[in-house]
C-alpha positions in Angstrom: 0.0 0.0 0.0 2.9 2.4 -0.2 4.5 3.9 -3.3 8.2 3.4 -3.9 10.5 5.8 -5.7 12.3 3.0 -7.4 15.3 5.1 -8.4 16.2 5.5 -4.7 14.4 2.5 -3.3 12.8 4.9 -0.9 9.4 4.8 0.7 7.1 7.8 0.6 4.0 8.0 2.7 1.7 7.3 -0.2 -1.0 4.7 -0.3 -1.7 2.7 -3.4 -5.4 2.4 -4.0 -5.4 0.0 -6.9 -2.6 -2.6 -6.7 -2.6 -5.2 -9.4 -0.1 -7.9 -10.1 0.9 -5.9 -13.2 2.1 -2.9 -11.2 1.0 0.2 -9.5 -2.2 2.0 -10.5 -3.6 5.1 -8.9 -1.6 6.8 -6.1 -2.9 8.7 -3.1 -1.0 10.7 -0.5 -1.9 11.9 3.0 -1.2 15.6 2.8 -3.3 16.8 5.7 -1.4 19.1 8.1 1.0 17.1 10.2 0.1 19.0 13.4 -3.5 17.7 13.0 -2.4 14.1 12.7 0.2 14.6 15.5 -2.6 15.8 17.8 -4.7 12.7 16.8 -1.7 10.4 17.5 -0.8 12.2 20.7 -4.3 11.6 22.0 -4.1 8.0 20.8 -7.4 8.6 19.0 -7.3 5.5 16.9 -10.7 5.9 15.3 -9.9 9.5 14.2 -6.5 8.4 13.0 -8.0 5.7 10.8 -10.8 8.0 9.6 -8.1 10.6 8.5 -6.2 8.0 6.6 -9.3 6.5 5.0 -10.6 10.0 4.1 -7.2 10.8 2.4 -7.4 7.5 0.6 -10.8 8.2 -0.7 -9.7 11.5 -2.4 -7.9 11.3 -5.7 -4.7 13.1 -5.1 -1.5 12.5 -7.0 1.6 11.3 -5.2 3.9 14.3 -4.9 7.6 14.0 -4.2 7.7 17.3 -2.2 5.6 18.3 0.7 4.0 14.9 1.5 3.6 13.7 5.0 6.3 11.0 5.2 6.1 7.7 7.0 9.2 8.5 9.1 7.4 11.5 10.6 4.3 9.4 11.5 6.4 6.5 13.0 8.5 8.9 15.0 5.4 10.7 16.3 3.7 7.3 17.2 6.9 6.3 19.1 7.5 9.6 20.8 3.9 9.5 22.2 4.1 5.8 22.9 0.8 5.2 21.2 0.7 1.5 20.6 -2.9 1.6 19.4 -2.1 4.1 16.6 0.9 1.9 15.6 -1.5 -1.1 15.4 -3.9 0.9 13.3 -1.1 2.1 10.9 0.0 -1.5 10.3 -3.6 -2.7 10.0 -4.0 -0.4 7.0 -1.9 -3.0 5.2 1.4 -1.2 5.7 4.3 -3.5 5.8 6.1 -3.6 9.2 9.4 -4.0 7.3 9.0 -1.0 5.0 12.0 1.3 4.6 11.3 5.0 5.0 12.8 7.6 2.7 15.6 8.2 5.2 16.7 4.5 5.0 15.4 3.5 8.4 12.9 0.7 9.2 10.1 1.2 11.8 12.0 -1.0 14.2 15.1 1.1 13.9 13.2 4.2 14.9 11.7 2.3 17.9 15.2 0.9 18.9 16.7 4.4 18.6 14.0 5.7 21.0 14.5 2.9 23.5 10.7 2.5 23.8 10.1 -1.1 25.0 6.4 -1.2 24.4 6.7 0.0 20.8 9.7 -2.2 20.1 7.8 -5.3 21.4 4.7 -4.3 19.5 6.6 -3.8 16.2 8.1 -7.2 16.7 4.6 -8.7 17.3 3.4 -7.0 14.1 6.1 -8.8 12.1 9.0 -6.3 12.1 12.2 -8.2 11.4 15.1 -7.6 13.9 17.7 -8.6 11.3 17.1 -5.8 8.7 20.1 -3.5 8.2 19.6 0.3 8.2 20.2 1.8 4.8 20.6 5.4 6.4 21.0 7.5 3.3 22.8 10.1 5.5 25.5 7.5 6.4 26.1 7.3 10.1 23.8 4.4 10.9 24.2 2.4 7.6 24.4 -1.3 8.2 23.2 -1.3 11.8 20.5 -3.8 13.0 17.8 -2.5 15.4 19.6 -4.3 18.2 22.9 -2.6 17.5 21.1 0.8 17.1 19.5 0.4 20.6 22.8 -0.5 22.1 24.5 2.4 20.5 21.8 4.8 21.7 21.9 3.4 25.2 25.7 3.7 25.5 26.0 7.0 23.6 23.4 8.7 26.0 25.7 8.0 28.9 28.8 10.2 29.1 30.5 8.1 31.7 30.5 5.1 29.5 31.7 7.1 26.5 34.6 8.3 28.5 35.7 4.8 29.5 38.7 3.4 27.5 40.1 -0.1 27.2 43.1 1.0 29.2 40.9 1.4 32.2 39.7 -1.4 34.5 37.0 -3.6 33.1 35.2 -3.5 36.4 34.6 0.2 36.0 32.8 -0.5 32.7 30.7 -3.2 34.3 29.9 -0.8 37.1 28.9 1.9 34.6 26.7 -0.6 32.7 24.9 -1.4 35.9 23.9 2.2 36.6 20.1 2.6 36.8 19.8 4.7 33.7 21.6 2.1 31.6 19.9 -0.9 33.2 16.6 0.3 31.9 18.0 1.1 28.5 19.8 -2.2 28.2 16.8 -4.2 29.5 15.2 -3.2 26.2 17.8 -5.3 24.4 16.4 -8.4 26.1 13.1 -8.1 24.2 
């Protein structure tokens, strides 16, 4: 249900109305103001979220390259507000849980980067693959799995761990990894 700019293998937040085995037919895009959708997501108003998407699907609008509401924005918004019900609704609209966004990240990469255990677990339940590699068209996260991205985020958010070097005592590193702020972040890796 999403249109792909094949030259970049990039996903835009476009829904395909008519999908035939022969290819893509008519394309539609959600172009409603993002702040309206963000308010809907923030309130975890699933019915309104689905209505907005269905309404946009029912209107014949061409898929534009510029100015569309992209999937990455929607996923980040769902994760930042920890709205599991909106995440479920998005995937129930026949969106693939393993779709790559135009930035080169998969939904599970965004969830891992946010260290949100409920969303990570939910994305996994919805079929997100933990072995996909980030394409990161910007370059800094290219080739990382969601697990490595979560570990990188957990470690990089703690200055004490970043300052540790291999020439120091390993017990110091173990101590640092047992600090409460890292225990929570690292517990996400057990999911």
